[in-house]
N, C-alpha and C positions, 0 to 999 in steps of 0.2 A: 074828662080826664083822657089823656092820650093813651093809646094801647101800649101794653108792655112791649118794649123793644128787645130784640135778640142780643145775646152776648156772642159776638162773632169772632172767630179766629181766622186770620188770613195768612196763607202761606204762598208768597209771591216774590220772586227774585227780581222782577223788573221794577226799578224804583219809580218810574213814571206811572206805570199801570197801578202798582201798589199804592202809591201816594194818592192817585186819583180815586181809587176805591175807598181808601180810608177816609179821605176828605168828604166824599159824598155820603158815606154811611154815618159819619159823625154828625154831619149837617142834618141827617134824618133823625138824629138822636140815639143811634145805636152805639153800643160799646164795642170797640174793636181792639184786638191785640194782633200785631203784625209780626210775622217771622219771615226772613228773607232766605232761609235755608230749611231743608226738610229736617235735618238733624236737630236744629233748634226747636222746631215744632214738636218733634217726638219727645225731646227731653223735658219740655216745659208744659205741654198741655195737661199731662197727668198730674201736675203739681199745682194747677190753678186752684184758688180757694173756692171758686164756684164753677161747676161744669158749664161748658159752652153749649149754646143752643144750636150752633151750626159752625162747621169748618169749611171755608172756601179755599180750595187748594189747586194750585197750578199743577199740571201733569208733569211738565218738564222743569226740573229744578237743577241748580248747579252741582249738588252733591248726590242726592238720591232722587228717585222718581216720586211723584205724588202718589202713585200706587203703593210704593213702599211705605210712605208715611201712613197711608190708610191701613195697610196690613198690620203695621206695628201698633197703631193706636186701637185697632179692633180688638187687641188682646186685653185692653183695659176695661174695667167695669164701667157701665154707663157711658159707652162710647158715643160722642156727639154725631149727629148726621153729617155726612160729607157731600159737598157739592164741588165738582171739578170744573175747571176752566182751562182751556188750552188754545194756542194759536194754530194748532194743527188738527184738521178735521179727520181724526182717525176713528172711524165708526166702529171698527172691531174692538178697539180699546174701550170705547164708550160703552159698548154692549157688555164687555167683560166687567167693567167697573160697576155698572148698574146691577149685574147679576151678583156681584160680590157684596152689594149692600149700599152702594152710593145712592143718594136720593135724586141727584140731577147731574147734568153734564151740559156745559155751554161752550161754544166755540168763539174765540176772539176773531174780530171785534164784535161786540154785542151792544145792543141798546141798553142804556143805563136803567130806563124805566122797566124794561123787560127783566133785567137783572134783579132789580129790587123786588119785582113781583115774584120771581122764582125763589128768591131768598125767603120771602114770607111763606111761600108754600112748602119750602124744604126744611125750615127750622123745626126745632123740637116743639111739640104741641104746647100751646100756652097753658093748657090745663095742668101741666106738670109743675107749674109754679103759681097757680092761681089759688093761693091760700095765704092767710095772714100768719106770719111767723110768730111763734110764742116762746121759743127757747133762747132767743137773743137777737140782736140787731147786727152783729158782725157777720162778715162774709163767711168765716169759718163755721159759725153756728148755723147759718143758713144752709151750708153744705151738709152739716150733721142732720139737720131737720129734713132736708130733701132726701137724704139717704134713709132715714128712719121711715119716711112715708113710702119709699120704694120697697122697703123690707116688710111693711105692715101686712100686705095681703098674703104673705107666705107663712108656712108653718115651720120653716127651718130655724134651728137655734141661732140666737144672736149673742155675741160677746161684746160688751161695752167696756172699753179700756180708758183709763184716765186717772189723774192724780186724785188723792183723797180730797173730797169736798168740791170736786169740779162739776158735779151735777149728774152723775151716772144714774141714780135712781129716778131723778126727774126725767131724764131721757127715756128710761125704761117705761115709766108711767105714760109718757107721751106716745111711745110706740104702741102700748096697749090701747090707749084711747082712740087712736086713728086706725086700729086694726078691726077686722070683723069680730074679734073676741071681746070688744069693749063692753058688751053687756054681761060678760061673765067675770068671775073674780080675778083680781090682781093680788097674788099672794107673795109678799116679800119676806125673804129669809136671809138674815145676816149670818153667814157661816162663821164669822169671827167672833160673834157675840154670844153664841150658844156653846156651852161646854162640850168638848168632843165626845164625852161619854153619853151625852143626851141627844146629840145632833141626829143620829140615825133614827131614833124613836120620834123625834120632832118632825123629821123630814118624811119618813115613810109610815109612821104610826106603829102601833103594836097591838097584839091580841091580848085578851084577858088571860092573866096568869102567866104571861111570858117572862115576867121577872117580879121580884118582890114589890108589893104595892100596886101591881098592875091589876086593879080590881075590875076593870072593864075595858072593852075595846076602845082604842084611841085612834082617831083618824089623823094622819099626818098632813103636812102642808101640801105634799104632792097630790093627795086625794082631795083635799079641800079646794084645790085650784080648779077642779072640774075641767071644763073646756076653755078656761081662761088662760092666764099667764102665770107661770111660776118663776119668780125673780130670785136668783141666787146671788146675793151680794157678797163681795169678797170671797169669790170661789177659790182663790189661790190659797186660802187658809183651811180648806176642807181636808181632813185627815186622809191619808192614802187608802186606808181600808174602805172608807166610805166612797172614795173616788171610783173604785171598781164597781160598786153597786150603782152609782150614778151612771156609769158607762152602760151598764145593762139597761137602765131606764131609758137612756137615749137611743140605744141600738134596737131594743126589743119592744119598747113601748109598754113595759110592764115592770112591776116591782113587788117585793114581798114585805108585808108588815113584819116587824120584829116578832118572832115566835110563830109566824104564819107559814103555811105551806102552799096555799092557793095564790097564784099570780093575780095581781090586781091591775087592771088596764089603766094606763096613763094617757090622758087625752089633752092635757094642757100643752102650751108652748113654753119652752125653756128659754129664758133670757138671763144671761149671767153677766157679772161685772167684776172687775178687779183693778187694783192700782198697781199690781205687780206685772212685770214683763214675763209672762208665763213661759214662752218658748225658751227664754234665756235663764230661767230659774235654776235649772241644773240640780245636781245633787239628789235627783230622784224625788224632789218635793212635789212634783205635779206630773201626772201621767201624760205622756205625749199624745197617746191615742185619744184620751179624753179631751185634751186641748183642741185637737183638730175636729172633733165632733161638736164641740161647743162653739168654735169660732168659724162656723160655716159662713155666717154673715157678720163680719167685724165692724165695729164703730169706734173711732177714736175721739174722745172729748178733749179739746185743747185746754190747757190751764188758763186761768183768768188773765194772767200776766201777758199772754199771747193774743188776747182779744180785748184790747183796751176800749174798743167801741161799746162793749157790753157793760162797762163799769157804771157809767152814769145812768144807763137804762135800768140796770138792776137796782141801783141805789134808789131810784124813784119808786120802783115797785115795792121794794122792801120797806121804804119809809111809809108808803101808803098803807101797807098792811100793819106796820107797827103803830101808826097813828090811830087806828081803830081800837087799839088796846090802851091808849093813853087819854089824856084830857083834851086831845085835839088842838092844843095850843101851838104845836109845831107847824110853822108855815111852809118850811121846805129846807132844802140844802143850800148853804151859801156857796158862792163861786169858789171861795177859798177851800171849802171842804171838798168840793169836786176835784180841784187841782191837787190837793193832798192825796186824795184817793187814787188819782192817776199816777202819782209818784210812788205809791206804795208797791211793795213786791208781791203781796197776796200769796204768801206761802200756803195759807189755808184755803185759798181759792174762794168759790162762791159762798161756801159755808162760813168762812171768816167774815166776808163782806156782810152777810145777813146778820151775823151775831153783833158786829160793830154797829150796824144801823139800829138794831133793836135796842142795844145798850144806850146809844146816843139819844134815841127818841125818849127813852125812859128817864135819863139823867140830865139832859140839857136844861139849862136854866134860862135860855133865851128862846125866841121864836124861830131862830134859824140855827140849823146844825152847823157848828164850827169845826175846824180841824182838831182842836183840843178835845172835842166831844168824841170824835172818831178814834183818835190816837192819843189818849191821855198818857200812855206809857212812853211816848216818843216826844213829848213836849220839850222843846229846847235842845233836842239832839237829833242826829240823823246819821245814817250809814250809807255808803256808796251804793250798796245793793238795793236799797229801798227807792232809789231814784231812777226815773226815766230821763232821757235826754231832753233838753229844752225844746228841740224841734218837735219831738213826739208830743210833749205836753201842749205846745203851742198849736200844733195841727189839730189835736183832739178838741181844744177849746174853740178854735175857729169853726170846726165842723159842727159842734153843738150849737154855736151861735147862729150859723147859717140855717141849721134845721129849725131853730126857734123862729127865725125871721120868715122862712118859707111857710111854716105852720101858721104864723100870724097873718100872712098875706094870702093864704090859700094857694100857695105855690106860684104866685106871680113874681117872676124874677126881677122885673123892673122895680116893683114896689119893695121887694126884699132888699135890693141893692141900695135903695134910698134909705131904708131903715139902718143898714149897715154902713152907710156913708162911703160906699165904694161904687165904682162904675159897673155897669151891667156886664161889660167884658171881663173885668177882674173877678166878679162873682162867678161868672160861668167858668172861668179858668180854674178857680178854686173848687167848684163843684165837680168839675171833670177830674181834678187831681185826687179828690176825696172819694171818687167813685159814686157821686151823687147825680151824674148827668142824666140818669134815666128817671129822675123825679118829674112829677107833673110840671108843665111849663105853660106860661101864658104871656103874651106880649101886651095884653090889655092893661 
């Protein structure tokens, strides 16, 4: 298998030099995004679905200096390493840039072999991506998973935001599993499911005799979490009175059981989740000071409709799980069912997808899941909002078929092209367009 190649950002205004670098890097199998002005790079690098492993930046640009680009992007979390190139041998500037955090500096003209060697040395360490992704196959979910792994070693509170059913608790459990606390309890509390009058006692516990029927001491979720993770789901539904007590828990690391006087130490990590936009909630429904204490490390889970690459992957996983609870007569999902799923709006996100797969597996009368099994209520009718464009559906179908061909041929592009009845060049162009150019390749 070829080593994992870097995701490189190039900031270069010279079309000849830029084109030459892009062509050589892509021939080496590396993924390159090219900007010809500093402002373009500043505005777009922070919005890329996956963080770059290296930025190669010219020092002299037509609008702002490369140093300005570096200083602006240094304000972003997870800033990629910077390597500067220039046609001017300004040693003082090189020293200043290296002291500011640049990983390297090269003067034009340079040897391409030496340039490639320095890129490999300066890129983000491979170990930061050396793991199998488990939350999804889309670029956006890879970014979420990378972020959770960076958060894992820390004790700071994490706030996971996303629509209902998008997978916030799954993300929280993953964060716990890859953290040093994985051997300790993961305690999940749904703040919207417990009656408000009982939530304080359930969260903090109570002393014997603190209220009617309190016949013995009760340990709450915060205490039972020990040194593990306390997951507060739907934190936006917590009553205001209890928010003040939660703020004390976060700030002081202690709490009081209901009816108690002695502070109890809190040693777990707090991870919260909400489908609400808490900063914009307004009307005094959520304390601003608590929000900022809980959102020290924020994570946004995108809705399923914005990560179509995950749909077929999730369907296969859910069907495999559902098949273990049926008579195993289901052989798989039909291509028509997959296309119907890609055209669906998924207002209920991943939870809706799982429920539809489980129902289809239980009720299907054929060996293959069909569109009518997934969407019986929509049979014979459709609405505009339920459909993606033809180009989106076609691209998703082509990408899945390419993945299947590569899997069947062990990553050999020539053989995969034969299976797909296209030329090797056409297949490579499609792989590049679909972001698959870093897949294992072989000319044999």
